[in-house]
C-alpha positions in Angstrom: -17.0 122.4 63.7 -17.5 121.6 67.4 -14.9 121.9 70.1 -15.5 119.8 73.2 -13.9 120.5 76.7 -14.4 117.9 79.5 -14.1 118.7 83.2 -14.9 117.2 86.5 -12.5 114.4 86.7 -10.4 113.7 89.8 -9.5 111.3 92.5 -12.3 109.6 94.4 -12.5 106.6 96.8 -14.4 103.5 95.7 -18.1 103.9 96.3 -17.9 107.7 95.7 -19.3 109.9 93.0 -18.2 112.3 90.3 -20.0 114.3 87.7 -18.2 114.9 84.4 -19.2 117.8 82.2 -18.5 118.3 78.5 -19.0 121.8 77.2 -19.4 122.3 73.5 -18.8 125.3 71.3 -21.1 126.3 68.5 -24.7 127.2 68.2 -25.9 123.8 66.8 -25.2 121.6 69.8 -28.7 120.3 69.8 -28.2 118.7 66.4 -25.4 116.4 67.7 -25.7 113.0 69.4 -23.2 112.8 72.2 -21.3 110.0 73.8 -18.8 109.2 76.6 -15.9 106.8 76.2 -13.0 105.9 78.4 -9.5 104.5 78.0 -7.5 102.9 80.7 -3.7 102.4 80.5 -2.8 99.6 78.1 -6.4 99.2 77.0 -8.5 100.2 74.0 -11.0 103.0 74.1 -14.3 101.7 75.2 -17.9 102.9 75.1 -19.5 104.2 78.3 -22.8 106.0 77.5 -24.6 107.7 74.7 -27.5 110.1 74.3 -29.4 111.3 71.3 -29.9 115.0 70.4 -33.0 115.5 72.5 -31.9 113.5 75.5 -34.9 111.2 75.3 -32.9 108.1 74.2 -29.9 106.9 76.2 -27.7 103.8 76.1 -25.1 102.4 78.5 -22.4 99.8 78.5 -23.2 96.9 80.7 -20.3 97.7 83.0 -21.8 101.0 84.0 -25.5 100.4 83.7 -27.3 101.4 86.9 -24.4 103.4 88.2 -23.8 106.0 85.6 -26.3 108.5 84.1 -25.8 110.5 80.9 -27.8 113.7 80.4 -27.6 116.9 78.4 -28.7 120.5 78.6 -28.9 121.9 75.1 -29.5 125.4 76.4 -26.1 125.2 78.0 -24.4 123.3 75.3 -23.3 120.7 77.8 -23.5 117.0 78.3 -23.0 115.3 81.7 -22.0 112.0 83.0 -23.0 111.4 86.6 -21.0 108.5 88.0 -22.1 106.9 91.2 -20.8 103.8 93.1 -17.5 104.1 91.5 -15.1 101.2 91.3 -11.4 101.0 90.9 -12.0 99.5 87.4 -13.6 102.7 86.4 -10.2 104.4 86.5 -9.5 105.8 83.0 -9.3 108.9 80.9 -12.9 109.8 80.0 -13.6 111.4 76.6 -16.8 113.0 75.3 -17.6 112.8 71.6 -20.1 114.4 69.2 -21.8 113.2 66.1 -23.7 115.4 63.8 -27.1 113.8 63.3 -29.2 116.8 62.2 -31.9 115.9 64.8 -32.0 112.2 63.9 -33.3 110.1 66.8 -30.4 107.7 67.2 -27.6 107.4 69.7 -24.2 105.9 68.7 -21.8 103.6 70.5 -19.0 102.9 68.1 -16.0 105.3 68.4 -15.6 105.5 64.6 -19.1 106.9 64.2 -18.2 110.1 66.1 -17.0 113.3 64.4 -15.5 115.3 67.2 -13.6 114.4 70.4 -12.6 116.3 73.6 -9.1 116.1 75.1 -10.2 113.9 78.0 -10.3 114.1 81.8 -8.7 111.7 84.2 -10.8 109.8 86.7 -9.0 107.8 89.3 -10.9 105.6 91.8 -8.9 104.3 94.8 -9.7 101.1 96.6 
């Protein structure tokens, strides 16, 4: 069982930056692949970024590639999403998710593949 708590959301002007954090409970954080997703009002939840258990492999949605960076610190049980050059269309509730992989090398980008979800943090980008 893993509990995930996101933080770091807020209001920022277009072109600005935010760093989201997702703190996980439990002593086996390193065995989980992690992902970030977002959901804007009236839209379906969409994939943003994913990282495998070691942090070596990452994957991004085309809409955020080159602007967002996912990383993790297994010693701190935390995954991060650095968001730069933010745009109004990035406005959404951002969720982190965890999938138990037992140190498998993959990352995952389908919401249904994930086992645990956080409660979300709101990111609002003003124009």
